[in-house]
KOLMINU-337706 format. One record per residue: z, x, y of N, C-alpha, C, O in turn. Coordinates in steps of 0.02 Angstrom, whole numbers, plus 50000, padded with zeros to 5 digits. Layout:
<rs>
ZXYZXYZXYZXY ...
</rs>
This chain:
<rs>
499775092249889500425091249869500705091449926501255088649925 500555093949979500965094350037501005088050063501575086150078 500395083250076500625077750106501005074250059501465070950082 500915074150002501285072049955502245070949963502625066149958 502335079749982502965080850014503155077850059503705075050061 502605077950120502785074950191502975068250191503345066150235 502725063950136502865056050130503385056550096503935054350114 503295059050051504195057950048504835061250069505345057750071 504865065550079505395069150130505445070050161505915073950169 504905067250244505045065350325505265060150319505705061250361 505375054550302505465047650325506165045750334506285040050354 506795050750316507175048550339507525053750328507345057350282 508215056050373508905059450368509035062350301509205068250291 508945058350261509395058250186508815060950140509005065350101 508075059050134507655063450134507645070150130507625074050083 507665071050209507645077350223508075081650184507855086150147 508995079650195509205082850164509105085050088509175090650064 508895078650053508755080249988508285087449974508345091749930 507765086950038507415091950031507445097550047506975101450044 508275099250073508345104650067508815106850026509045112450039 508985104649992509245105549927508875105949892508985111249863 508205102349861507705103349832507525111749824507405115049773 507555114249914507375121749935507415124449890506995127849861 508005123349877508765128649868508695130449784508965135049754 508415127149767508235128249682507655134749651507035134649654 508135140449620507775145849615506955142549590506455144949616 506915137949546506445138249532505775135949576505175137649574 506095131849613505835128349667505495136849721504965138149749 506025139949713505825146249760505175150249738504675151749770 505365151349670504935154449623504275153349614503855157649601 504185146449620503485142049608503205144549681502705147949692 503635141949726503175143449798502935151649801502395153649821 503505155849776503185162549797502595163749759502075166349780 502755161049680501805163649641501385157549691501035160949729 501305152249704500695149549723500585152749788500035151549813 500955156449820500715158949878500465165249888500075167749928 500895167649828500395173749797499835175349741499545180349719 499835170049734499015168849682498565165449752498015167749767 498785161249779498355157149852498265151449776497675149549776 498555149049732498335143149692498975140749680499415144749667 499085134249681499805128849615499635131949557499165131349517 500265136149561500215138949500500595134449442501165132349452 500335133449395500535126049351501545130749308501705136449292 501825125149309502585125849292502665124649243502185123249208 503335124649216503755124149141503755116449139504085113349181 503445113649097503595106149121504265100949088504345095049101 504675105349043505415104749057505865105349154506095101649196 505745112149143505895112649212505855107049275506265104349313 504865106749263504845101549316505215092949289505305088349328 505285092949253505775086749226506255086249273506305082449322 506815093149237507365094849290507505093749338507955089849353 507065097449382506855096149474506655089349503506695087249561 506415086149445506275078249458506885072749437506795066849452 507455074649406508055070549405508285073049477508305070149531 508435079049458508725084849518508545081149586509015078949618 507985080449608507905077349658507955072449671508105071149729 507885068849636508215058549621509005059049638509345056149680 509105062349605509855062849642510225064049720510615061149759 509805070949713510065071849783509975063649822510405060149849 509125062249810508965057149866509605052349882509895050449933 509675051249812510465045249816510965046749823511385042349833 511195054949821511525056149840511505055749913512055054249936 511175056349946511155058850029511135050250061511475048950110 510745045150030510625039350060511185035650044511355031050082 511635037449971512405037149983512855037550048513125032750076 512895043850065513375045150093513095046350169513515048550209 512515045350191512365041850253512565038250295512735032950269 512655038350349513065035350421512545029350438512005032150435 512455023750451512175020450480512125019550546511615018650579 512975019850573513005017250632512775024550684512565023750742 512835029550661512705035050701511895036050733511515031250728 511685041550762510975041150803510555044450729510745047950683 510005041850742509415046650704509055049750744509125051450803 508435050950686507915054650733507215047250732507085042450696 507055049050769506425044750789505765050050799505885056050810 505335048550797504775050850824504315047450850503945044550810 504215046850901503925038150973504105033950968504655035050941 504035026850978504185023151011504085017550949503555017550918 504615012650930504415007050877504215001450926504334999950984 503754998450858503434991450900503744989150945504304991650947 503644985050988503994980751044504524984451091504944981251123 504504990151093504784994551125504614994751173504034992551172 504804996651244504824997851318504315007051297504165010851343 
</rs>
């Protein structure tokens, strides 16, 4: 589960902003706490999971629409072709 979250939400600044917005959800906080408490991924409410999915997609779209492309960006290492 964590690998999927990392691949989705750590690829750009806009995706990280969407992740922060998703983590502010009471549902996400409750699921995280319960999973930590019981040491396993607890099953969620399917309806709340679907609401979270659409909310997260909306957050990613909103963050991508509002991002500034001329500003500095965060990079982790050198791109190919750079010295």
